[in-house]
C-alpha positions, 0 to 999 in steps of 0.5 A: 413958362407958366404952370397950371395946377389942379386941371381936372379931367375924367379919368377915361379922357380922350388922349388928345383932350389935354391941349383943348383943356389947357387952352380953355383954362388959359383963355388962349387961342390953340395957336398961342400954346407952343408946347406943354409937358405934364409935371404931374399927374394924380388922382382923386378917388373919393367918388369911386364911380367918377374918379378924376385925373389932376394934372400939373402942366407946364406951358410954353407960350407962342412967340409974341404972347406975353406971359405977364399979360396972361398972368394979369388976365388970371390975377388971383388965380392961385392955380396959374403961375410962373413955372418954378426953376426945378434944375439942379445946380452944384453949389461948388466945384473943386479945382483941378489940382485940388488933391495935389497936396496930398489932403484926404478925400471925403469918406462915404460909409454906407451905399444905400439911397442916402450914401449914393447921393452923397457920393454922386453929388460929391463926385459931380463937385469934382471931390472924388469921394471914397465909398465904404460899403459893408456888403456886396455889390448888388447882384452878389447880394441879391444871390445872398438875399435869395439864400435866406429866402429859399434856403434859410441861410443868412449872410450877416453882411449881405442881405436885405439890410446891408449891401449896394442899394441899401434897404431900399433895393428890396422894398417897393421902391416908392420915390415920393415923400411928404418932406418939405422941398423948397429947392426941388431936390426930389426932382434932382433925385428923380432926374438921376434915376431916369438917367440910370434907366428908370421909366420916365413916368416917375418924373410926373406920376403922383406916387412914382415907384420902381420896384426891385428888379429895376432898381438893380440895374440902376443902382449899377448904373449910378456907381459907374458914373460915381467912379467915371467922375473919380469916385471909389467904391469899396465893397466888404469894407466895414468899418470897426472904428473911428479916430477922433482928435481934439474933436475933429474925425481924423480917420477910420478903421476897417475890419481888414485892419486898414487904417484910413485917414479922413477929415470929412466923413458922411455916415450914411449907415442905414437903420440896421448898422447896430455894431457901428452904432455901438462902436460910435457911441463908445467913442463918445459920439453924441446919440439920442433915443428917439421913437420908432414903431413896431408891428406886423405885416398884414396881407390881403387880396390885392383885389379886395384893396382894389375894390374898396379904393376904386369901386367899379374902376378897379383894374384900370391901367392908370390907376394900377394897384390901389394902395391905402394910408390908415391911422388909428389912435387906440383907447390906450393912448397908442397910435397905430398906422399902416406903414410901407404899403406894398401893392401887389407885393410880398412880404420878405425876411429882412433880418440882418443877425442870426436866430431873429426874424424880421419882416418887410414888404417888397413890390416889383415894378408891375405890382402884380403879385396876388397879395397886398401887404403893409406894416401895421405898426404902433408908435412907442417912445424910449420910456417903453424900453423901461416899461418892459424891463429890457433895461435898468437906469437912465435911458441909453441911446442904445436901448432901442437896439436892445428893445428890437432884438428882444422881440426879433428873437422872440419872433424866431422862438415863435416860429420855431427856427429856420427863420420861419416867421410866426402869423395868426389869422386876423379873425383869431387875433381880433378875437383874442383867441388862444391855444387850441382855438387858433387856426393852423390852416390858412384860408383864402390868403396865403402868406408870401413871406419866405422861408415860410409862416408858422400860424400860432398865438401872436397875442397871448397876454405876457408871452406874445410877439409884442408888448401887451399895449401894442397887441391891444392897440392893433386888435382895436385898430383892425376893425376900425380900419375895416370901416375904412377899407371893407374887408380889412379885417376879413378873417382869414387875412394874415398877420405876419411878425414881426416889423421892427425896422420901421425907422432907426431907434436913435438919432445922431444930432447935427448942426445947421452945417450937418456936422455931428454936434461934438465931432467936427468933420463927421456928417450924420445923414439919412435914415440911420442917423434919424434924418430920413424915412424912405428912398427919397428923403434919404436921397435928398439928405445925402444931397444936402449933406454933400453940399454941406460937406463940400462947402466946408471942404472948399471953404465956401458958404454957398450952400448955407446962404 
């Protein structure tokens, strides 16, 4: 097959316009094109009055039409090339009697996107993994999560962070990433999602997403596939200790007291498994503090974003709800950027610990809620933990957790309990108003966060909701963002605090074989270990870790070649 990239057509082109455009681009007769498929469809909205669709097309030529001849005709044209083979191939398969001698099965700790794909690929290789998930199955977990949102009742083991599907279940469900992907593993992720019930459009739209409600059923279907292949999923099984002998993992202890033998363990913990990180650090597992970001959620009417991005084409069904990606380098040296933008979505309570407030964003597949929201976050480094006086002595890999907890507790205090989040109107925040000058009633933008938002002073010097340098950077960034998206700094847009779980505050270093640098058989993976950021990259990392584990367990180097 041949692939055409950068095939441009008007936004409102006729449904039957694609084939003539392909034939013309290849300089063929119509009967010389047997078939074609849309591999990707993106858009260019830089000129709002003339939005253009950009296609990547895979073409099958008719019998007797030589691909080599067509390619030679277009020599030097970088947009016409052979189609790459994007099919996934298992690197190895276990023999049927692999466990006859009683060897331990591989264990996957955590059943978010990374853990799901690690377990799925291990199961497809015939390695029958055991999955330990501290939370509940996805439907029970959903009930517990709504318990926090509707009744202010937190279950520390079943919430936005913990449970089947991981934190990605309660998110926008974004299925795109900027990771390097020479092996087309993102295609494997998307294909498995479609098999599990996702709409086929995620295979070709440039910014695919699913949304929470659809993710629930998909996660259940993928669990059933893993079990059908011999895998075992154990819910409400929290790991409390790890057994390491002569530098090799040999087993795990569960909260129930059960001892589980294991020579190969995937740590797909997610970024909020703070107690597990503390345990691993105490057992000497190598860790490093790493940068992450903190900030707020900002909400605008989705219509404001649509008009700013698409102009007269706002509301077009192909374009859908508009998103954005913004960056500002503040005068104090801090970078401020938008994070996890959720078109037509809601701000959600995402804490996993009592008496702390954490925000995140979520959208359904339809993206038809009134507000747009995004994190507006500021980059920090491990050195900032010392600057704020939250810890003394050398930087510890666990200091980032203490830093997050401090500001999450501060947000709970500012919200005056009940998991109410503190908020402030953008106009008051940018102007630096304090005390009685701060508005106590909402304007045209009603915040979506539940259990609720209390308007207060988020940026009081020395007593605000974030470090002073972060507050100053955000105050400077919002008017700068308004120059890119008109209305971004509208006076009654709402900031809701705080966003602290943008990424893991630590990394568990691993070698080229994906194993922990000082514990053989331990495979740190995904977002919690510092190797992913979002559903797609976490899923890809889970695949790669499963392949490396399989290569080690089956004594093959195929995956590492």
